[in-house]
Structure formats: C-alpha cells, structure tokens
N, C-alpha and C positions, 0 to 999 in steps of 0.2 A: 291787831290790826294794822300790825306789820305793811299790810297790800294792801288797808285803803286805797293809795295809790292802785293798784293795778285797774278795783271793782272805776272806780273817777273814771280811769282807760275806755276799761271794757259801756260806758251808757250814756254816752255820743252828746256830749251836756253838748259844745259848739253846734250838732244839728242844727239849723233850724231848713225853711224852705228861703231862698233869692230873690232879691224882685228877678236874679237872675238868669232861673230856675220853672218862673211862673211864665208860661204858652204866654203873649200879646194877642193868639187870640182863644177864641171860647172852646168853652169843652164837658164833653160830654159826660154823665153821675162818673161811665165805668171806667176812665182818661182822665179824674179829677185823685179813686180811689187807687188807680193805679200811679199815677204819683207821686201821696202821700205816701203807700203805702211802700214802693222803690225807696223815699226819701227817709222816711224812718224804724225802718224796719230793724235796722240797728241795736233800734233804742227798747224794742221792747223787750216785758219781761221775760218773757217765750214766745216761745209760734203762736200755742190757743188767739193768743190776743191781736187786739186790729185795731188797726191806724187807726178806721176809716166805714164805713162802712152809709151801703144804700140806704137802710133805715135811719142810721146818726142821720145825714144830708138831709134827710128827705124830716127824720125831727126837726131841726133845722132852721128851713124851708120852713115848715107846719106854726114855729113854737116862733116866729121871726124870729131868728138873733139874726140871722140873711135876710139880704130889700129879692126881693121877685126875683125870682132866674126868667130867661124871657130864652126858648120857645126847642126848654129845657140843655142846654147847655148854660153853663158858668162863668164868666172869664171870671178876668182878672184881678177885678175887683171882689167879688165871693171868694177864691182862693188862698187868697190877702185876708176874710174874712175867716178865714176855716182851719187858718193856722194858727189866727192869731184862739180864737177856738177851742182850738186841741191843747192848745197848755192854757188859756184859762181854768180845762173841767177839771185840767188836773189839783185849785186848789176850790177851785166854784160852783158856787149848784148853773142847774140850766136856771134859772130861773133871776138871781147874782149875776149871769152871762145874761141876758138878753139883756139887766137893764143896764149894762155896759156900754153893753157894745151900742143900743139903741140911739142914741144921738147919733153916731156912727155913722151908720145903716140912712141914719134921714139925712147927716150932711152930706155922703155922695149919691144920693137919690136928687136932690140939692144939686149939687158938683159944687160945697163948696167946705171942698175939704182936696188938696193932694197926697188920697191916702197913699202911692209908690213916698213918695217920703214922710209919712208919718211912723207906716214899712219905716223904711233905715233907717228912721229912734227906734223905732224898739227894737229891731237887730243889731243898733249899735246899746242899744244897754243892753240884753240876755247877751253878748258876749262877753260885756265887764263885768255884769252878776256873774255868768263863770269863773271871770279869774280872781272875783274877790272871793267868791264859795270853794274856791281851790286853795286858796289861800286863807281864808276861813276856818275851812275842815279838817287842814297842819296844825290847828292853835290848840282847837278842841281833841282831837286823840291830844294834846299833847296835856289835856287838862283832866280830861280821863284819866290814864293814866295815875296820874297825881293822886287824883279817888284814890287807884285805890288800897287796903291800908294799908300794914302788913300780915293784922288779921285775916284778910284775906284774899292774897298773894298766894300762893296756893291755888287757887280759880279763876291764878288773874282774868291770861286769856276770855275765856268765855265770858267772866260780871265784864272786864273792857266792854265784850263786842256787843251786851246789855245797856253800863248807863251810853254806849256810845248813840242804841238803836234810839235812849229813851230822851237822850240832846237835842239829838241827829228828829227826832219826831216833835220833842216839843218849839226847840225851833221854828220851825214848817210850823207851828202854831198858829204859833206868836202875827208870824210873819205874813201866815190868811186868815188869820185875827181883825189885826190892819187892815185888812185889803177889802172883808164882806166893810169891815167900818165909814168906807173910802163911801165902796157899793152903795149902804146905805145913803152917805151926803147927797149921791147924785137924783138918789129919789125924795133925797128933803129939799132938796133946787130945784128939780121937777110939782113938787106940789105944794114947792111958796107956807108948807109952815117944817114947826121943829118933832123929832120922836120923842120918846116919856123912855 
C-alpha cells in the first residue's frame, strides 16, 4: 500500500477540460474527438480505452443528452456538456445522465443559464474533490493497515490490497447511490409525484 501515492499521481485526477482550452469557434466531430483524446489521454486505464468516439457523440445526440447541433459543428456549450457527460458516465447510466442534464440543455436553448459560470463552479468543486480525496485516501490506507490482524500478517500486502479495493469500491457505491437518489428527485420534481 506504500505505492498508493504513485498510483494516485498516475491517474491524472486533476485533469479537466478548462474553459480556456475550449475554443470559442464551433468544431467538427473529428476536432472534438481530438480535443478530448489529447486532454484525457493520460487518464486512460489502458491504450485501448477510448475517451470519445463518433458513436458516443452520435448516441449523446440521439439520446438527447446534448441539445441539437447546427451545421455538423459543436459549440462551446456542446463541449462543456460532453465534458460533464464524460465525468458522469463513470457512475451514472445514460438515462440518469439524460435526466440530470435535461434542464441544463433546456436552459441553454432558452439562454437562461450562464454556462461558463456554471462550468467554472463545477471545475472548482472537482478541484476541491481531488484535494479531499487525497486526504481521505491516506486515512483509508491507515484504516486498512489497522484492520489486518496478527494472524493475517503473513499475507499482509495482498490482504491489505484486497481490503483497500473493497473499501474504495464500497465508498464509490455509497456516493453513486446518493447521486442516483438525487437523479430520482429530479424525476419526481418534473412529474410532481412521489415514487414509492
């Protein structure tokens, strides 16, 4: 578990598509894919992983996760939405993402949202999340080491790793479940009724 900090450094947790990196001109699909690939290439688990593909973008459009494009070009607003989708799809279903972003898409169309400001707030929160995560992971490593009993000491590195994996996945599931309940609340608010 001593190498956990090396692992964290390799993950590129601070990697985000900033407002300054998003062009103010509309881009064609290939340019969008290239922008995302260049930005998030170092965050991939392996070389075969795709950050963004034509099929993904087409599915986002067909599924109405992004508002309609004009003249086969994607605006700054589309890129912001795709950046949000990229992060959300790690934990939420496509349908949950659609529900989550539906109101944002409608506000963009009606010009009722300052998307740059909203996205800046999102980036500020993600930066704080990374800092909080780094502190939390150190505590979690300590907790895992304390849980290994004297009888397990011979298998300690392996068992510590299994406990750490299990603990991280459990924590991830807890956060995901809360996020899903918040998505369900959006549905309830839209439909005006409580689900059982």
